[in-house]
C-alpha positions as CSV (number, residue, x, y, z in Angstrom):
1,M,-106.0,25.9,-84.7
2,R,-107.9,22.7,-84.8
3,R,-105.5,21.2,-87.3
4,L,-102.6,22.0,-85.1
5,A,-104.3,20.4,-82.1
6,L,-105.0,17.3,-84.2
7,F,-101.5,17.2,-85.5
8,V,-100.1,17.4,-81.9
9,L,-102.4,14.6,-80.8
10,V,-101.4,12.4,-83.7
11,C,-97.7,13.0,-83.1
12,A,-98.0,12.3,-79.4
13,T,-99.9,9.1,-80.0
14,L,-97.4,7.9,-82.5
15,A,-94.5,8.7,-80.2
16,G,-96.2,6.9,-77.4
17,C,-96.8,3.7,-79.3
18,G,-93.2,2.5,-78.7
19,A,-93.4,3.3,-75.0
20,L,-96.7,1.5,-74.7
21,D,-95.2,-1.6,-76.3
22,D,-92.3,-1.4,-73.9
23,V,-94.7,-1.3,-70.9
24,L,-96.8,-4.2,-72.2
25,S,-93.6,-6.3,-72.8
26,L,-92.4,-5.5,-69.3
27,R,-95.7,-6.6,-67.8
28,T,-95.4,-9.9,-69.7
29,R,-91.8,-10.5,-68.5
30,I,-92.8,-9.9,-64.9
31,Q,-95.8,-12.2,-65.2
32,G,-93.5,-14.8,-66.9
33,D,-91.3,-14.7,-63.8
34,G,-94.1,-15.9,-61.6
35,F,-95.8,-12.7,-60.5
36,T,-99.6,-12.3,-60.8
37,N,-102.1,-9.3,-61.0
38,V,-99.3,-7.2,-62.6
39,S,-100.0,-3.7,-63.6
40,V,-97.4,-1.3,-65.0
41,F,-97.7,2.4,-65.5
42,H,-95.1,4.8,-66.8
43,R,-95.6,8.5,-66.3
44,S,-93.6,11.6,-66.8
45,H,-94.2,14.7,-64.6
46,N,-92.0,17.9,-64.5
47,G,-89.2,16.0,-66.2
48,T,-89.2,13.0,-63.8
49,D,-90.0,9.6,-65.3
50,T,-91.7,7.3,-62.8
51,L,-92.5,3.7,-63.4
52,E,-95.1,2.2,-61.1
53,I,-95.6,-1.5,-60.8
54,T,-98.2,-3.3,-58.7
55,A,-98.1,-7.1,-58.4
56,S,-98.8,-10.1,-56.2
57,A,-96.6,-13.1,-55.5
58,A,-97.3,-16.2,-53.4
59,D,-93.7,-17.4,-53.4
60,P,-91.6,-15.5,-50.7
61,A,-88.6,-15.7,-53.0
62,H,-90.5,-13.3,-55.4
63,D,-89.7,-10.0,-53.8
64,D,-89.8,-6.4,-55.0
65,E,-86.0,-6.4,-55.6
66,R,-86.5,-9.2,-58.1
67,V,-89.1,-7.1,-60.0
68,A,-86.6,-4.1,-59.8
69,K,-83.9,-6.2,-61.4
70,I,-86.2,-7.3,-64.3
71,V,-87.1,-3.6,-64.9
72,W,-83.5,-2.4,-64.7
73,N,-82.1,-5.1,-67.0
74,T,-84.9,-5.3,-69.6
75,Y,-87.0,-2.1,-69.7
76,P,-85.6,0.3,-72.4
77,E,-87.3,3.5,-71.3
78,H,-85.6,6.0,-69.0
79,I,-86.7,5.9,-65.4
80,D,-85.8,8.3,-62.6
81,K,-87.9,6.6,-60.0
82,L,-89.3,3.0,-59.7
83,A,-92.2,2.4,-57.3
84,I,-93.1,-1.2,-56.7
85,T,-96.1,-2.3,-54.7
86,L,-95.9,-6.1,-54.0
87,N,-98.6,-7.8,-52.0
88,G,-99.7,-4.4,-50.8
89,S,-96.2,-3.3,-49.5
90,K,-94.6,-0.4,-51.4
91,N,-90.9,0.3,-52.0
92,T,-89.5,3.1,-54.1
93,Y,-86.1,3.1,-55.8
94,A,-84.2,6.1,-57.2
95,E,-82.2,5.6,-60.4
96,A,-79.0,5.9,-58.4
97,T,-80.1,3.2,-56.0
98,L,-80.9,0.8,-58.9
99,R,-77.5,1.5,-60.5
100,D,-75.7,0.9,-57.2
101,T,-77.6,-2.3,-56.6
102,F,-77.6,-3.8,-60.1
103,G,-74.8,-2.1,-61.9
104,E,-75.0,-0.6,-65.3
105,R,-78.2,-1.3,-67.3
106,Q,-78.2,-4.4,-69.4
107,V,-80.5,-2.7,-71.9
108,T,-80.0,0.4,-73.9
109,E,-82.3,3.2,-72.9
110,Q,-84.5,4.7,-75.5
111,Q,-83.0,8.1,-74.6
112,E,-83.3,9.5,-78.1
113,R,-87.0,8.9,-78.1
114,H,-87.3,10.5,-74.6
115,D,-85.2,13.5,-75.6
116,K,-87.2,14.0,-78.8
117,A,-90.5,13.9,-77.0
118,Q,-89.2,16.4,-74.4
119,Q,-88.0,18.7,-77.1
120,D,-91.3,18.5,-79.0
121,L,-93.3,19.3,-75.8
122,Q,-91.0,22.3,-75.1
123,Q,-91.5,23.7,-78.6
124,Q,-95.3,23.6,-78.5
125,Q,-96.9,26.9,-77.9
126,P,-99.7,26.7,-75.3
127,Y,-103.2,27.4,-76.6
128,Y,-105.4,29.6,-74.6
129,Y,-108.9,30.4,-75.4
130,Q,-109.4,34.2,-75.7
131,P,-113.0,35.3,-75.8
132,P,-114.0,38.0,-78.2
133,P,-113.9,41.5,-76.7
134,P,-117.2,42.8,-75.3
135,G,-119.2,45.0,-77.6
136,P,-122.1,45.0,-79.9
137,P,-122.5,42.0,-82.1
138,A,-121.2,42.5,-85.6
């Protein structure tokens, strides 16, 4: 059972490396556009992919819609919801809103990787610890 757990951990780590690289690249692009104190976090919960970005900007022209456009046009991972906190003010965008605002994505989503990870998670059997039955020690 330990080998299975180790195997699952290694597979999850390797599958997540590409996504981690995408998050770090996105952070660099946002910083390169003049934003500071940038943090980017992508999480998936109950089938919903949420990208959370926190940043600061001194220039009033640097608004959260500018960050949203960078994400929509350059971030290759699938997102259902984008939450941007800029200078302490938070706005949330649904995928449909982003599509209506910016049109079709300018980057190809890594949907295959996303689908494969979801499939792998669904195929895993949960591991439950089952204590030995009570009785005299053998």
